C-alpha positions as CSV (number, residue, x, y, z in Angstrom):
1,M,100.6,1.6,212.0
2,G,101.4,-0.8,214.4
3,V,104.9,-2.3,215.7
4,P,106.7,-5.7,213.8
5,F,105.8,-8.2,216.4
6,S,108.4,-10.6,217.3
7,L,111.4,-8.0,215.8
8,C,114.6,-10.0,215.2
9,G,116.7,-7.5,213.0
10,H,116.4,-7.0,209.8
11,G,116.9,-10.0,208.2
12,A,114.6,-12.8,207.0
13,G,112.6,-13.6,209.9
14,M,111.4,-10.5,210.2
15,K,108.0,-10.8,211.5
16,F,104.8,-7.9,210.2
17,R,101.3,-7.5,210.9
18,V,100.2,-7.6,207.1
19,G,96.5,-5.6,206.5
20,L,94.7,-7.4,203.3
21,T,92.9,-4.8,201.0
22,Y,90.5,-6.7,198.8
23,N,87.1,-6.6,196.7
24,V,85.2,-10.3,196.1
25,K,82.7,-10.7,193.7
26,S,80.5,-11.4,196.5
27,E,79.8,-8.3,197.7
28,F,78.7,-7.4,194.3
29,V,75.0,-8.3,193.2
30,L,74.6,-8.4,189.7
31,R,71.3,-6.8,188.6
32,P,68.8,-8.4,186.1
33,E,69.8,-5.8,183.4
34,D,73.3,-5.8,184.3
35,P,75.6,-7.4,181.7
36,P,76.9,-10.8,183.2
37,D,80.9,-9.2,183.3
38,L,80.4,-6.6,185.5
39,N,82.0,-7.9,188.5
40,A,84.6,-9.6,186.8
41,E,87.6,-7.9,188.2
42,F,86.8,-8.7,191.8
43,D,88.6,-11.8,193.6
44,N,87.4,-14.7,194.6
45,E,86.9,-15.6,198.3
46,E,89.3,-18.4,197.3
47,T,91.9,-16.1,196.2
48,V,91.7,-14.2,199.0
49,N,92.2,-17.0,201.6
50,A,95.3,-18.1,199.7
51,I,96.8,-15.1,200.2
52,E,95.8,-14.8,203.4
53,R,97.5,-18.9,203.8
54,A,100.6,-17.5,202.0
55,L,101.3,-14.7,203.6
56,E,100.6,-17.1,207.1
57,A,102.9,-19.3,205.9
58,G,105.7,-16.7,205.8
59,G,105.1,-16.5,209.3
60,H,103.2,-12.8,209.3
61,E,100.1,-11.9,211.0
62,V,97.1,-11.1,208.9
63,I,94.2,-8.8,209.5
64,R,91.7,-8.7,206.8
65,L,90.9,-5.1,206.1
66,G,88.3,-5.5,202.8
67,N,87.1,-3.0,200.9
68,A,88.0,1.0,200.8
69,R,84.6,1.7,202.8
70,H,85.3,-1.0,205.3
71,L,88.7,0.6,205.2
72,L,87.6,4.0,205.7
73,G,85.2,2.4,209.0
74,R,88.0,1.5,210.7
75,V,90.7,4.5,210.2
76,G,92.6,5.0,213.6
77,K,92.4,1.4,214.6
78,L,94.2,-0.4,211.5
79,N,97.2,-1.5,214.0
80,V,99.0,-2.9,210.8
81,D,102.6,-2.6,209.3
82,I,102.1,-2.7,206.1
83,V,99.2,-3.9,203.5
84,F,98.7,-5.8,201.0
85,N,96.6,-4.2,198.5
86,I,94.6,-6.4,196.1
87,A,91.7,-3.9,196.4
88,E,89.7,-3.1,192.4
89,G,87.6,-0.2,194.3
90,Y,84.0,1.2,193.2
91,D,83.0,2.9,190.1
92,G,85.2,5.5,187.6
93,R,89.0,5.5,186.7
94,N,90.3,6.0,189.8
95,R,88.4,3.5,190.9
96,E,91.6,0.9,192.0
97,S,93.2,4.2,193.3
98,Q,91.1,4.2,196.4
99,V,92.3,2.3,198.9
100,P,96.4,3.4,198.1
101,I,95.2,7.0,198.6
102,L,93.6,6.3,201.9
103,L,96.6,4.7,202.6
104,E,98.6,7.6,202.2
105,M,96.7,10.0,203.7
106,L,96.9,7.6,207.0
107,R,100.5,7.1,206.8
108,I,100.2,3.0,206.0
109,P,102.8,1.7,203.9
110,F,101.7,-0.9,201.4
111,V,102.3,-3.2,198.7
112,G,101.8,-2.2,195.0
113,A,101.7,0.6,192.8
114,D,100.2,3.7,194.3
115,G,97.2,5.8,193.2
116,L,98.6,7.8,190.4
117,T,100.2,4.4,188.8
118,L,97.0,2.6,189.2
119,G,94.6,6.1,187.6
120,L,96.8,6.0,184.7
121,T,97.1,2.2,183.4
122,L,93.6,1.3,184.0
123,D,92.7,4.0,181.8
124,K,94.1,2.6,178.3
125,V,94.4,5.2,176.1
126,L,96.6,7.1,178.7
127,T,98.7,4.3,178.9
128,K,99.0,3.9,175.4
129,K,100.0,7.8,175.2
130,V,102.9,6.6,177.6
131,F,104.0,4.0,175.6
132,M,104.1,6.4,172.6
133,A,106.1,8.6,174.3
134,E,108.9,6.1,175.4
135,G,109.0,4.5,172.5
136,I,107.0,1.0,173.3
137,P,105.2,-0.5,170.6
138,T,101.4,-0.8,170.7
139,P,99.0,-1.3,168.4
140,H,97.3,2.5,167.0
141,H,94.2,3.3,168.1
142,A,91.9,5.9,168.2
143,E,89.3,7.1,171.4
144,V,85.5,7.0,170.3
145,R,83.6,10.0,171.2
146,D,80.3,10.3,169.2
147,A,79.5,6.8,167.0
148,D,78.3,9.4,164.0
149,K,81.5,10.3,163.8
150,L,83.8,6.6,163.5
151,W,84.3,7.5,159.6
152,E,86.9,9.9,160.6
153,F,89.7,7.0,162.3
154,D,92.8,6.5,160.0
155,L,93.1,3.1,161.0
156,T,93.6,-0.9,158.8
157,Y,90.8,-3.8,159.6
158,P,90.2,-5.7,161.7
159,L,89.5,-3.3,164.8
160,I,89.2,-4.3,168.5
161,V,86.8,-2.2,170.1
162,K,87.2,-1.9,174.0
163,L,85.7,-0.1,177.2
164,R,88.7,2.2,177.8
165,Y,88.9,1.7,182.1
166,E,88.0,-1.4,182.3
167,G,90.2,-5.0,182.7
168,S,89.9,-9.1,182.9
169,S,88.3,-8.8,180.2
170,K,85.0,-6.9,180.7
171,G,82.9,-6.2,177.6
172,L,85.1,-8.1,175.2
173,T,83.1,-10.8,173.4
174,D,83.3,-12.3,169.5
175,S,81.5,-9.1,168.1
176,S,84.4,-7.6,169.3
177,L,86.2,-7.9,166.9
178,V,85.2,-6.1,163.4
179,N,85.6,-5.9,159.9
180,T,83.4,-3.2,158.8
181,P,82.2,0.2,159.2
182,A,78.5,-1.4,160.2
183,E,80.4,-3.6,162.7
184,L,82.0,-1.2,164.1
185,R,79.4,0.8,164.6
186,R,77.4,-2.1,165.8
187,Q,79.5,-2.9,168.8
188,V,80.3,0.6,169.8
189,T,76.5,1.1,170.3
190,H,76.2,-1.8,172.5
191,L,79.1,-1.3,174.3
192,A,77.4,2.4,174.7
193,E,74.2,0.7,175.8
194,A,74.9,-2.3,178.4
195,Y,77.8,-0.3,180.2
196,R,75.7,2.7,180.5
197,G,77.5,5.1,178.2
198,A,81.2,3.8,179.2
199,A,84.5,5.2,177.8
200,I,85.1,2.8,174.5
201,F,88.1,3.2,172.1
202,I,89.0,1.0,169.3
203,E,92.7,0.1,168.4
204,E,93.6,-2.3,165.0
205,F,94.1,-5.8,165.8
206,I,97.2,-7.5,165.7
207,E,96.7,-11.3,164.6
208,G,98.9,-13.9,166.0
209,S,100.0,-15.1,169.1
210,E,99.8,-13.7,172.7
211,F,102.1,-13.5,175.3
212,T,102.3,-11.7,178.9
213,V,105.2,-11.6,181.3
214,G,105.0,-10.8,184.9
215,I,107.6,-8.8,187.1
216,I,108.5,-8.8,191.0
217,G,110.4,-5.7,192.4
218,N,111.7,-2.6,192.4
219,E,115.8,-1.4,192.3
220,S,116.5,-5.0,190.5
221,P,113.7,-6.1,189.2
222,D,113.1,-10.0,189.1
223,V,111.7,-10.0,185.0
224,L,109.4,-13.7,185.5
225,P,109.8,-16.0,182.1
226,T,107.4,-15.4,179.2
227,A,104.3,-17.1,179.2
228,Q,102.1,-18.1,176.4
229,V,98.6,-17.6,176.3
230,T,96.4,-20.8,174.6
231,L,92.8,-20.7,173.4
232,D,91.2,-24.1,173.0
233,G,94.8,-26.0,173.1
234,L,95.7,-22.8,170.1
235,T,98.9,-21.4,170.6
236,D,98.8,-20.0,166.9
237,L,95.8,-17.4,167.8
238,G,95.2,-15.8,164.6
239,R,92.2,-13.8,165.1
240,K,91.4,-15.5,168.5
241,F,91.7,-13.3,171.4
242,Y,91.1,-13.7,175.3
243,T,87.6,-12.7,176.3
244,F,85.0,-12.9,178.9
245,A,83.9,-16.7,178.7
246,Y,87.4,-17.5,178.3
247,L,87.8,-15.8,181.7
248,R,85.0,-18.2,183.3
249,R,87.1,-21.2,182.3
250,G,90.5,-20.0,182.6
251,A,93.5,-18.9,181.7
252,D,95.7,-21.7,179.8
253,Y,99.7,-21.0,179.6
254,L,102.6,-22.7,178.0
255,I,105.3,-21.3,180.7
256,P,108.5,-20.9,179.5
257,A,106.9,-19.7,176.6
258,P,108.1,-22.4,173.3
259,I,109.6,-19.6,171.5
260,P,112.9,-18.4,170.3
261,D,115.1,-17.2,173.3
262,K,115.6,-13.9,170.9
263,L,112.0,-13.4,171.1
264,S,110.9,-14.1,174.9
265,K,114.3,-12.0,175.8
266,Q,112.3,-8.8,173.4
267,L,109.1,-9.5,175.4
268,Q,110.3,-9.5,178.9
269,D,113.0,-6.6,177.7
270,L,110.1,-4.2,176.8
271,A,107.5,-5.6,180.1
272,L,110.4,-4.1,182.0
273,R,110.2,-0.9,180.3
274,A,106.4,-0.6,180.0
275,Y,106.8,-1.6,184.0
276,Q,109.0,1.4,184.4
277,A,107.8,3.8,182.4
278,V,104.5,4.0,184.4
279,E,106.2,3.3,188.0
280,C,105.2,0.1,188.8
281,R,106.0,-1.1,192.5
282,D,106.6,-4.3,193.9
283,F,104.7,-6.6,191.0
284,G,103.1,-6.2,187.8
285,R,102.3,-8.1,184.9
286,V,102.7,-6.9,180.9
287,D,100.7,-8.7,178.6
288,F,101.4,-8.4,174.5
289,R,100.5,-9.5,171.3
290,V,103.2,-10.7,168.5
291,D,102.1,-10.8,165.0
292,R,102.5,-12.6,161.6
293,K,105.9,-11.2,161.0
294,G,107.1,-11.7,165.0
295,K,107.1,-8.0,166.0
296,P,104.9,-7.3,169.4
297,Y,102.8,-5.0,170.6
298,V,102.9,-4.5,174.2
299,L,98.6,-4.6,174.9
300,E,98.6,-3.0,178.3
301,I,100.0,-3.4,181.5
302,N,98.5,-3.8,184.9
303,P,99.5,-3.4,188.1
304,L,96.7,-5.4,190.2
305,P,97.1,-8.0,188.1
306,S,95.7,-11.8,189.5
307,L,97.5,-13.3,192.2
308,S,94.2,-16.4,191.6
309,T,96.1,-19.6,192.5
310,E,94.5,-20.4,188.7
311,D,97.0,-17.9,187.2
312,V,99.8,-16.5,185.8
313,F,102.2,-15.8,189.0
314,N,101.7,-19.1,190.5
315,L,101.9,-21.2,187.2
316,V,105.2,-19.2,187.1
317,A,106.5,-20.4,190.8
318,K,105.3,-23.3,189.0
319,A,107.9,-23.6,186.3
320,R,110.4,-22.3,189.1
321,G,110.1,-25.7,191.5
322,A,108.6,-22.8,193.9
323,T,105.5,-22.1,195.7
324,Y,102.8,-19.8,195.5
325,D,103.4,-19.3,199.8
326,Q,107.1,-18.8,198.1
327,I,105.7,-16.2,195.8
328,I,103.3,-14.1,197.4
329,N,105.7,-13.8,200.2
330,Q,108.1,-12.2,197.5
331,I,106.3,-9.4,196.9
332,L,105.6,-8.6,200.1
333,E,109.0,-8.7,200.1
334,A,109.7,-6.3,197.5
335,G,107.4,-3.8,199.6
336,L,108.4,-4.1,202.8
337,V,112.3,-3.5,200.9
338,R,110.6,-0.5,199.4
339,N,109.1,1.1,202.7
340,G,112.2,0.4,204.0
341,L,110.5,-1.8,207.0
342,K,113.2,-4.3,206.0
343,A,116.4,-4.5,204.3
344,P,117.1,-6.2,200.8
345,T,117.6,-9.7,200.9
346,E,118.3,-12.6,198.9
347,A,115.5,-14.5,200.8
348,G,112.4,-13.4,199.0
349,T,113.6,-13.9,195.6
350,L,112.0,-16.9,194.1
351,S,115.2,-19.6,193.1
352,A,116.0,-20.5,189.5
353,R,116.1,-16.7,187.5
354,S,116.0,-18.1,184.2
355,R,115.0,-16.3,181.5
């Protein structure tokens, strides 16, 4: 680990060498037989550039480290004080844990969740088990182990069929929502074939509206304003849901969500409970559906959410009268404080902490 440069005490002016770990779409070349969303989780180069510029605007020196394989090649030559990690990793349900585990082995501090939290939350079924144990409402679900035994599941249609270890709406299309046993079997078989035997689970689909809540921090987390997802200009989504096709067009959010304060507060409180239940660190995002009766359900928690300038963290910053650079440096500050590299200050917190 290097020594922080331009040291001026434990204050807002302290500057650091910040390593940046990431995966970009260009490093994953799709084969003709691959599904078109196989590299959906990887970032665009524009996002990496934006994070680098934001950290530099905060006065820090940025060293690009790239993916886990590049990191391995630089062992002993990193010369950084802390790593800002957005790397998704390669293959399997532990892929998001690869960079954090390497950094732990090298005793290099990093921003974001550790390997255990990342491995747990990428597995949607294990995450649901934690939520259920903590009394956090989440849709009823079942693991699919044998497509010939789908009749054994005691779930209420409509159901949605999902890949168990994937994010970024991978595997989700209009056909993912099924209304009959025949449709269920057809979609399970399709996913197993298209994604080469990938693990699959099904859950009861929640008709209604969709929301997301971002969180930054640790000891006193900053729970960001509730954002409402809109699809095709609609807020009452009914049976519409976020798919890879929408991901390609970009997300649309209303911030703050035009909902009663009581519901917004309920979503924020549930988001914080979910964040703490799986021991997220520094930043994360929790996604919800709210049914026709106004009951919220946690769909999933993402401790490695998108930091694209087109996504919810930047849009929340704008809604608060802040900038993308400020929110990225707020996340960095959370990691610095947690690792004992900087004393807690208010400098890294976005203004107007309104709900």
